[in-house]
C-alpha positions in Angstrom: 88.4 89.3 139.9 88.9 92.2 137.5 89.4 91.6 133.9 90.0 93.9 130.6 88.5 92.8 127.7 89.8 95.3 124.3 87.2 97.5 122.9 87.9 100.0 120.3 91.5 101.5 120.9 90.7 100.7 124.5 90.3 98.1 127.4 87.1 97.6 129.1 86.9 96.3 132.2 85.0 93.6 134.1 84.5 92.3 137.5 83.8 88.4 137.4 84.2 86.0 140.7 86.5 83.7 139.3 83.7 80.7 141.0 81.8 82.1 138.0 85.0 81.9 135.4 85.1 78.7 133.4 87.4 79.6 130.7 89.2 82.8 130.1 90.8 82.4 126.5 93.0 84.7 124.8 96.0 83.6 122.0 98.3 81.6 123.9 101.2 83.7 121.8 102.9 86.6 123.1 104.1 89.3 120.8 107.2 90.0 120.4 109.5 93.1 121.4 110.9 93.9 118.3 111.3 92.7 114.4 114.4 91.0 115.5 112.0 87.8 116.0 110.8 88.5 112.4 114.1 88.1 110.7 115.1 84.7 112.7 111.9 83.4 111.9 112.3 83.8 108.5 115.8 83.6 107.9 114.9 79.5 109.9 112.5 79.1 106.9 114.3 79.7 104.1 117.2 77.6 105.7 115.1 74.8 106.6 114.2 75.4 102.4 117.7 75.3 101.6 119.0 78.8 100.5 120.8 77.3 97.6 117.7 75.9 96.2 115.9 78.7 95.7 117.0 80.6 93.0 117.0 77.6 90.5 113.5 77.1 91.0 113.0 80.7 89.6 116.2 80.9 86.9 114.8 81.6 83.6 111.3 81.6 84.5 108.1 83.6 84.0 107.4 83.9 87.7 104.0 84.6 88.7 104.3 86.2 93.0 100.5 86.1 94.3 99.9 88.2 97.2 97.8 89.2 99.4 96.8 92.9 99.9 97.4 92.7 103.4 100.9 90.9 103.1 103.8 92.8 104.5 106.6 94.1 102.5 109.1 92.2 104.4 107.9 89.3 103.7 108.3 89.9 100.0 111.7 91.3 100.1 112.7 88.3 101.7 111.8 86.7 98.5 113.1 89.4 95.7 116.9 88.6 95.5 116.1 85.1 94.5 113.8 86.2 91.9 116.4 88.1 89.7 117.5 85.2 87.8 113.9 84.9 86.3 113.0 85.9 82.4 110.1 88.0 84.0 107.7 88.7 87.3 104.0 89.2 87.5 103.0 90.7 91.0 99.6 89.9 91.2 97.7 91.3 94.0 95.0 88.3 95.3 92.4 91.5 95.9 89.2 88.6 96.1 86.1 90.9 95.6 87.7 94.2 97.0 88.2 97.4 95.0 91.5 97.7 92.4 92.2 100.8 93.7 92.2 100.4 97.9 94.9 102.2 99.5 96.5 99.2 100.6 97.1 97.9 96.8 98.6 101.4 96.0 101.0 101.2 99.1 102.2 97.4 98.8 102.9 98.5 94.5 104.9 101.5 95.8 106.9 99.1 98.4 107.5 96.6 95.3 108.8 99.2 93.4 111.1 100.8 96.0 112.7 97.4 96.6 113.1 96.7 93.4 115.3 99.9 92.8 118.2 98.8 95.2 119.0 96.5 92.5 119.0 94.2 89.1 115.5 92.9 88.8 114.0 91.3 85.5 111.1 93.0 83.8 108.2 93.3 86.1 104.8 93.9 86.4 102.4 95.0 89.5 98.7 94.3 89.0 95.9 94.3 91.8 93.1 91.5 90.6 89.8 93.5 90.1 86.6 91.0 90.2 84.4 92.8 87.8 86.4 94.8 85.2 89.8 92.9 84.2 90.0 89.9 81.6 89.7 86.3 82.6 90.4 82.7 81.1 87.8 80.1 81.4 89.5 77.2 83.1 86.9 74.7 83.8 83.8 74.2 85.4 84.3 72.3 89.5 82.1 69.2 90.2 80.3 71.4 92.6 79.3 73.9 89.8 81.6 76.6 90.2 83.0 78.1 86.7 86.3 78.7 87.2 87.5 82.2 85.3 91.0 83.4 86.6 93.1 86.5 85.9 94.5 86.5 82.2 97.8 88.2 84.0 98.3 84.5 85.2 98.6 83.0 82.4 101.9 84.5 81.3 103.5 82.2 83.9 105.0 79.0 84.5 105.7 79.2 87.9 104.3 80.7 90.7 105.3 82.2 94.1 102.2 82.5 96.2 103.0 84.6 99.8 99.9 83.8 102.5 98.9 84.3 106.1 97.3 80.9 107.7 94.6 81.5 110.2 91.6 80.2 110.8 88.2 81.1 108.4 84.8 81.2 109.4 83.9 79.8 105.9 86.9 78.2 104.4 88.2 76.4 107.4 91.2 78.1 107.2 93.2 81.4 105.7 95.8 79.6 103.6 97.8 80.0 100.0 94.5 78.9 98.2 92.5 81.4 98.9 95.4 83.3 96.9 94.5 81.9 93.4 90.4 80.9 94.7 89.1 83.2 94.7 92.1 85.8 95.2 92.6 86.3 91.6 89.3 85.1 90.1 86.1 86.6 88.9 83.3 88.1 90.5 81.0 84.8 89.3 83.7 82.6 90.5 83.3 83.9 93.5 79.7 84.0 93.8 79.3 80.1 92.8 81.8 79.2 94.9 80.2 80.9 97.9 77.6 79.4 97.7 79.1 76.3 99.1 79.8 78.7 102.4 75.9 77.9 103.6 76.8 74.3 104.1 76.9 73.3 107.8 80.6 71.8 106.9 81.7 75.1 105.4 83.4 76.4 108.9 86.5 76.9 110.2 88.8 74.2 111.4 88.1 71.9 108.4 90.1 71.9 105.5 91.0 68.9 102.4 94.2 68.9 103.9 93.9 68.5 107.7 95.6 66.6 109.7 92.9 65.1 111.0 90.2 62.8 108.5 87.3 63.9 110.2 87.8 67.5 109.6 88.6 67.2 106.0 85.4 66.6 104.5 84.0 70.5 103.5 81.9 71.5 100.4 84.1 74.6 100.5 87.6 73.6 100.9 87.1 70.8 98.3 85.8 73.0 95.8 88.3 75.7 96.3 91.2 73.2 95.6 89.2 71.6 92.9 89.4 75.2 91.4 93.1 75.9 91.8 94.2 72.6 90.2 92.3 73.2 87.1 93.5 77.1 87.4 97.4 75.6 88.1 97.3 73.4 85.0 100.3 71.6 86.2 102.3 74.5 86.7 104.6 74.4 89.7 103.7 76.6 93.3 106.2 77.3 95.7 104.1 78.4 99.3 105.7 80.9 101.1 102.8 80.3 104.5 103.4 82.6 107.7 101.2 82.7 111.0 101.5 86.7 112.6 100.1 87.7 116.1 99.9 91.7 116.3 102.0 92.5 113.6 104.7 89.8 114.7 105.7 86.5 112.8 105.1 83.0 115.1 106.1 80.6 112.6 107.1 80.5 108.9 107.4 78.0 106.9 108.4 77.6 102.7 108.0 74.3 100.6 105.6 72.7 98.2 101.9 74.1 97.9 100.5 70.5 99.9 103.2 70.1 102.4 103.1 74.5 103.3 99.8 74.3 104.2 99.0 71.3 106.1 101.7 72.2 108.1 100.2 75.9 108.9 97.0 74.4 109.5 98.7 71.9 112.0 100.4 74.9 113.9 97.2 77.4 113.3 95.5 74.5 116.0 98.2 74.4 118.1 98.9 77.6 118.7 94.8 79.6 118.5 92.5 76.5 118.7 90.7 75.6 122.0 88.0 73.4 122.9 85.9 74.1 125.7 82.8 73.1 127.5 79.4 74.8 126.5 77.9 77.0 128.7 74.6 79.3 128.8 76.7 82.9 129.2 79.6 83.9 127.1 81.3 86.9 127.0 83.0 88.0 123.4 85.6 90.5 122.0 87.2 90.7 119.0 90.3 91.7 120.0 89.7 95.8 119.1 90.2 97.7 116.2 90.8 97.4 113.8 88.9 93.6 114.4 86.1 95.5 115.7 86.3 98.8 113.3 82.4 97.8 112.0 80.0 94.4 112.8 80.6 93.3 109.2 84.5 92.6 110.6 83.5 92.2 114.6 81.2 89.1 113.6 83.6 87.1 112.8 84.5 86.4 116.1 81.4 85.3 116.8 81.1 82.8 114.4 84.6 81.2 115.5 83.5 81.0 119.3 79.8 80.0 118.7 81.3 76.6 119.7 81.1 77.9 123.5 77.7 78.9 124.5 74.7 76.2 124.6 71.6 76.7 122.1 69.1 79.1 124.0 71.9 81.0 125.9 72.9 84.5 125.8 76.4 86.4 124.5 77.8 89.8 125.2 79.2 91.0 122.1 81.8 93.8 123.0 82.4 95.4 119.4 83.2 99.4 119.2 82.1 99.5 115.6 83.4 103.4 115.5 83.2 102.7 111.7 79.8 101.9 111.2 77.9 98.1 110.1 80.6 98.1 107.2 81.9 98.5 103.6 78.8 100.2 101.7 79.0 97.5 98.8 77.9 95.1 101.5 75.1 96.6 103.4 72.5 95.0 100.6 73.8 91.7 101.6 74.6 91.5 105.1 72.4 94.6 107.3 69.7 95.2 105.2 68.5 91.9 104.9 69.4 91.0 108.3 66.2 93.8 109.2 64.1 91.1 107.9 62.6 88.0 109.9 65.2 85.4 110.4 63.3 82.6 108.5 63.0 85.0 105.5 66.5 86.1 105.6 67.3 81.9 105.3 64.8 81.4 102.8 66.3 84.3 100.5 69.8 83.4 100.5 69.1 79.8 100.0 66.8 80.5 97.2 69.2 83.2 95.4 72.5 83.7 96.8 74.7 86.7 96.4 78.3 87.6 97.8 79.0 88.5 101.0 75.2 87.2 102.0 76.3 84.0 104.0 77.9 86.0 106.6 73.9 87.3 107.3 73.2 83.2 106.7 75.6 82.7 109.4 74.3 85.6 111.6 70.8 84.4 111.5 71.1 81.2 112.1 73.5 81.8 115.6 70.5 85.3 116.6 68.1 82.2 116.1 69.5 79.7 117.9 70.4 81.8 121.2 68.3 83.7 123.6 69.8 87.2 123.3 73.1 88.2 121.4 73.8 91.8 124.1 75.6 94.3 122.1 77.6 96.7 123.5 78.9 99.2 120.8 79.0 102.9 119.3 76.4 102.2 117.5 73.1 103.7 118.0 70.4 101.5 119.5 67.8 101.1 116.4 71.1 100.0 114.9 71.1 97.4 116.7 67.9 96.4 117.9 66.7 96.3 113.5 68.7 93.1 113.2 67.2 91.2 115.9 70.2 91.9 118.3 69.5 93.7 121.9 71.4 97.1 123.0 73.5 96.5 126.1 74.4 99.7 127.6 76.3 98.5 130.8 77.7 95.2 130.4 78.5 95.0 133.7 74.7 95.3 134.7 74.3 92.4 132.4 76.7 90.2 134.0 75.5 91.0 137.0 72.4 90.3 136.2 73.2 86.7 134.7 74.8 86.0 138.4 71.6 87.3 140.4 69.7 85.0 138.6 71.8 82.4 139.0 74.7 82.4 141.3 76.3 79.0 140.3 76.6 80.3 136.7 79.1 79.5 135.0 80.4 81.9 131.8 83.2 81.5 129.1 85.1 84.9 128.2 86.9 85.2 124.8 89.2 88.0 124.4 90.3 88.8 120.5 88.2 86.2 119.3 88.8 87.2 115.5 92.1 85.5 116.0 91.2 81.9 117.8 89.1 78.4 117.1 86.8 77.6 120.0 85.6 74.1 119.4 82.8 72.2 121.1 84.0 69.7 124.2 
């Protein structure tokens, strides 16, 4: 059977007998052929909430619009007319730990200015959170020890509109509106202490305090996040606008109160892109091609989201082109450089002195330890791969042939576009 898996900016073919494929999974949603579908979904979300209810929420008030730097301008464009009666609008780009002057932030700011020029709009300001250089307000310390310091620009707001995507998240359970607040508009100190909780095995995808399944609610990172958000909100109301998208096309949207909208998004993500599979000894994983495999730091998320599909002691073929190398320079010391050390030393050093970004190295080291090999087919030099306990693979087809020669009855799980999926063990 011929398969073509996403790899870089193209497809990588593999021949695998159908009898040896236990499961072949990719998102069970089809991309729309035009933006007409986007507009239909957005209008349905507004009508479901009640179009006449929106403007009064913001009328005469100082509104904080919390948006991700990756949020498409069309989502904000739908809501701008309802903000015209506000006294003041503070646009806050939930930048997290990213540089505040990145191109995406400036592009979003330019788009906001351009859209507002089309009609009368109240006084407004646009600011991208800078976790190191901004001024922050201390609002308390969570029970797990996270000092919550929120961007001072949020203090002038008495009601919030938060626009967010919903998707699996390898540490926080799900990308969701809460993340726009914490870590989105918080200080580096807050983010660093908060993400120490990512080292806990319950801080993983598929778990969240608001999950409909009670068995999937206990998660230290998610619980700390919600506690911190309550502190920084100080009972100020929030209207959440949550969406699920695939290949830049909307699949779902909802507007409503923070908790109920987030709950609905979590349930829909599970329905669209969550799969339960038996574990096998061999698994093939593609993050989904560019940009999901543009560097190793980004691509590794696919391994975390699919790790439940392979047995301990098994082998994984990882197809990640990595045209932009290892990852952003600021992540190197706490990701790649850490992983060049002996794995027990990696785990111990992070447990003793966590630094931001190092939880990804921690989870990667755990997975590498549990498997016989992770074979990496990429554009990275072989020595770059081998230095972090991975096995370079020049010929993916030859590797698969070797697996099947060793045991012709072997079963293989194949996961394409894995950065968008969540695999749970049967």
